N, C-alpha and C positions, 0 to 999 in steps of 0.2 A: 704355581709360584716356584722360583728357583732360589736355592741357598747353596752357593758354591757350585759343585758339580751335581747336586741333587735337585731333581725336578719333582714337585709334589702337586697332585691334582686334588682340589678341595672336595668336601663332602664324601670322604672315605675312598677317594679314587686311587690311593696308593702313591708310592714314590719310586723313582728310578734314578740311576746314576748315569751321567753322560760323559764321565771322564774316560780317556784312553789310558794306555799303560804308563805314559811318561808325563801326562798332564801338560804337554807342551802344545799350544795351539798353533805354533808357527811351522810345524814340520809334518802336517797332515798330507796324505796322498791327494794328488790333484790330477785332473785331466787337462791336458793342453792340446787344443785343436787349432789347426791353421785356418785362417780366413783368406779373403782376397788379398793377394800381394804378399802373403806370409808363407814361409816354408818351415815346418816343425819336424825335427829329427830326434827320436827318443833312443837313449842308450841307458838301459836299466831304469833307475829312478831319475835320470837326468834328461833334460830336454834342451835341444839346441834350436833356437828360434832365429830365423834368418829373414830379413826383409828382401822379398823377391824383386821388389821395384824400389830401390833406395832413391834417396834424394828427391822424393815427390813433395810438392808444396801442398801442405795441408792447412786449411784455415779452420781454427777452432774458436768459436765464440759463444757467448751465452745466447740461448734461444729466444730471449725476450722477457723472461720472468725476473731476471736480475739476481738469481740465486747461484749462478755458476761463475767462478773466477778461474781464469787460465793463466799459468805462470811458467817459469823455467825457460830453458832454451833447448831447441831440438838437438839431440833426440830425447832429452830429459825434460819432458813437459809435465806440468802439474795441473790437474783439474780438481777444483775443490768446491764444495757446497758449504760455506762457512757457517750459515745460520740454520739450514734446514736439516734437522737430525731425526731420522726415522730408521731404526735398525732393520725393520723388515719390509719397508716400502709397501706396506699394506694399508690403503686408505680406509678400510672397513673396520679396523680395530684400534683407532686412535683414542687418546685419552678424552674422556668426557666429564662434564660437571653435572652432578646430581644434587639438586637443591631441594630442601624440604619446605613444604607449605604448612598451612594451619592444620594441626592435628597429626602431622607426619614427622617422624624422626628418621634421619639418614645417618648411618655410621659407615665410614670408609675404612677398609683394611687392605692396604696395598692398592691393587687395581679392582678390588671388590667393594660393593656397596650393599649395606643392609638397610632396607626400607621397612619401617615399622609404623603401624597405626598407633599413635600416642594415646588415643582415647577410644578403644574399641567398645562395642556393645552399648552404644549410646541409645537412649530412648528418644524417638522422634514422634511427636504428637501432631497428627493431622486432623483438624476438625473443621466443621462448617463455620464460616465467618460471622454468622449471626442471622442471616436471612432465612435459614432453614431449607435452602434448596440443594445443599451438597450432602451426599452420603459417602462415607469411607468404609471400605471392606477389604477382605483378604488378609493375609498374614505376611509379615516381613520375610523376604524382601519383595514379595509379590503383592503390592497394595493396589486397590481399585478406588477411583474417585469418580462419582457419578452425579449427574443433575437429572433426577428422574422425572420431575414434573414441571420445573421452571415456573414457580408460583410467585406472582407479584405480591406486593405488600398486603393488598386487601382481598386477593383472590376473587375479585369481581370482574367478570368480562363485560359488564355493561357501562363501565366508566373509562374505557380506553380512548386513545386519541382518535378523533373523527375528522372527516373531510366535508367542508361546506361547498356545494356547487349550485349553479343556477342555470335553468333552462327556460328562456323566455321570462315570464313573470313568476315562475315557481322556483323557490329556493329549497334545496334538499340537504339534510344532514345524514351522512352515511351511517352504517351499522344500525339501521332501524331507527334513526333519529327523527324520522318523519319529514314532512314537506309543508311549506306555507306559500301563499301567494302574496306578492308585493304589488299587485295591480290595484289602481284606484278604480272607481266605479265606471269611468268612461274610457280609460286607457288612452287619453288624449294629452300629449305632452305640451300642447300649446295653451292650455287653460289652467295651468297650475297656479297655486298661490303666488302672489308677487308682492313686492314692497313698493309702496308709493311714497316718495319723500317730497317735501315741499321746498321750493326755492324762494328767491326774493320776490315778494309781492304776492305769494301764493299761500293759501291755507288748505291743508289736507285733513279731513275728518273721516275716521274709519268706524263703520258700524257693521260688525260681523265680517263678512267677506266683501262688503261694499265700501267704496271710498267716495267722499264728496270733495271735489277740488274747487275752491272758490278763489276768485281774484280778490286779493286783500285790498287793492287800491284801484277800484274801477273808475271809469270815466276820466282817465288821464288825457291831457292834451298832448298830442304828438305832432310835431312840426316836421314836414318832409318838403324839402326844396332842392332845386338844382344846385350842384356844388360849385358852379361858377362858369362852367364851359358853355352853358346855354343849350345843352343837348337833351336835358331831362324835362318832361312835363308831368305834373301830378294832377290827377282828377278824381272824380267820384266823391262819395261821402262815407264817413266812418260808419260801420267797419269795412265797407267795400270801397277801397281805394284803388286807383289805377296809377301806375307809373309807366311812362312811355319814353322811348328814345325815337323821336319822330323822324329825324333827318340823318342820323348816323347809320349807314348801311355797310356792314362788313360781314360777309357770309361765313368766314372761318374764325372770327374773333381772335385773330393772331396779330399782335402788335408788331411782330418782327418782319412782316411781309407787306407793309403798306406802300402805296404808290409814292414814288419820290422822283424829282427831276435830277438831272445830272449834277446841277449845282449843289443840291442837298447832299448827294453822294460824295462829291469831292470835298465838301465842307467837313463831312465826318472823317474823311481820310482819302488821300489820293494814291495810296499804295495798293496796287491790284494783287500783290502777293504772287506774282508769276502767272496769273490768269490772263486770258486773251480777251480783248474787247472785239466782239464779233459784229458783222454786218454794218460796217461804217460806209456811208455813201461817198461818192466822188466829191472831192473838195471843190468849192466855188470861190469863196472869199479867201483872202490872204491869211486869215486867222483860222481857217477850217483845218481839221485833222485830216491827214492823208492816209488812205488805206494802201495795202501792199500792191494791189493791182495798179493803182495810180503811179506808185513809185516805180514798179517794174516796167510798165508799158509806156509811161509818159516821161518820167524823169530820166531813168536809166536809158530808155530807148532813144531819147533825144541827146544824150551825152555821148560824144564820139569816143571818149576814153572807156574801153570795155574792160581793161585789166591793166595792172602795172605792178611792179615789184622790184625789190633789191635782194640779190643773192649774195650773202656775205661768205667769203672763203677765208678761213684763218688756219693756215697749216693744213691739217687733214679734216678740219671741222667745217661742215656744210650747214649754213643756217639761212633758209629762205624767209623773206618778209613780203607777202603778196596780198593783193586784193583782186578778186575775180578770177583767180587761177591758182593752180598748185604746181610746184616745181620739184622734179626729182633729178638726182645726179646719176646718170647712166654709167659714166666712166670718167676717168681723169680728163677734164676739159670738155665733157659732153653732157648735155642736160636736155630734159624734156619738159615743156610747159604745157599743161592741160587746162583748157578753158572751162570755167564753171558753166557757162552758157555757150554752146557751140554757135559759130557763125556760118550759116549754110554755104555761102558762095566761096568761102576760104580766100576771099580777096581783101581781107583786113590788112591794115598796115602795121608793121612791127618795127619799133625803134629800139636799137640795141646800143649799149656803150659799156666800157669796162673801166675799172679804177687802175690808172697807171700813169706813165709820163711819155714825153715825145721820144725819149731815148729807147723805149721798148719797141721791138719789132714784133708786135702781137696783133693778130687780126681776129675779130669776133663776127660771126655771120649766122644766118638761118640756113640750116641744112635741109629741112623738110617742113612743108606747111600744109596742114589739113584743117577741115572745118572745126575740129575739136581740140587740136594740139599742133605744136610745131617744135622742132628741135634746134638747139643752139650748140655751136662748136667754137672753141677758142684754141687757136693754133699759133705757132711761131711763123712769121711771114716767110723767112728764108727756108724753113723746113715745114711744109704744110702738114706733114704726117706726124709732127711732134706736138701733141696736145698739151695744153698748160691750163692750170686753174687760176682764175682771177675773180675778185669781187666784181659783179656786173649788174646791169640794170636793163629793164625792158618796159615798154609802154605799147599797148595794142589800141589802135584807132580804127573805127569803122563809121563812115558817114552815110 
């Protein structure tokens, strides 16, 4: 500890004085050394410090902890740590708090703490809790606690927890508990004792392991007759009756697959749900249904019109409406018509027209004709190389 200029070491360590002759702390000898950019010249006790590189821009700011403040104006800058006060900058000798717990007294004198046991030499008794299994030995502070034999309450090894197990019909108790057989005389699980209960009109009488079952209302008249469809015949004499279905023959007994005529099917519903009606014959009468072959080979084949369509042009929009053919726009004013069913000789007739008026000088013609397609071009009459778009129509005939 320090009192004025005297420094004292506790526990008889002595005291020394740190005062110099004039007790003035502001005029002590110092060493001034030059760093980067600084020139130091000493004359006696005086030092001349010169900035070797003046007018340098130096940025000084807090490093991030928020404890540094920088003030003043160059060259008279101030750097301050306003709230962090630690005279020796030693993190290992900072003030500490010593608090006392139960039975401890703490006394602080300056930076020193005296810790005293408030109740020394207390007698501590350690004894068995009552079961007699604990022994305590040794002398304080070196005590021993032992469980020498671990004796249960009755010291009997014959009444400890046991395990029951079964192998086949033998049941065994562990730790010498013995074994017994749970088998009956014949080991037959299908002839065990059963309970016979009586229902309506039945009387059950048990004698030992035997049961007598008696009809409580014998000789009752039972009438069995056909339910009304006429398919059931009943024969024989009681108790040997016969019930027969003499004329109803259905091998699979499935009511959902019985034979029906088309009228019955259509009466139930005429929606095929997208299914196809297969194997229809060639129609003869005017009310007969026609199959696809008849339509393709007779009706369509005899019809001279094989395809027709309207190609609508609206600005840059091309919309074909066709039957029997498809139309594609190859270029401005040029089109290809592809037949759904090619005509082998390619001698079919093509009728063309366009939507316009007499004032227009426009010509539409077939540029190429093949068995499965032909091309159409629409041009201005005065300039045949100037193709134009118009709404146009076509019909294909073949006799």
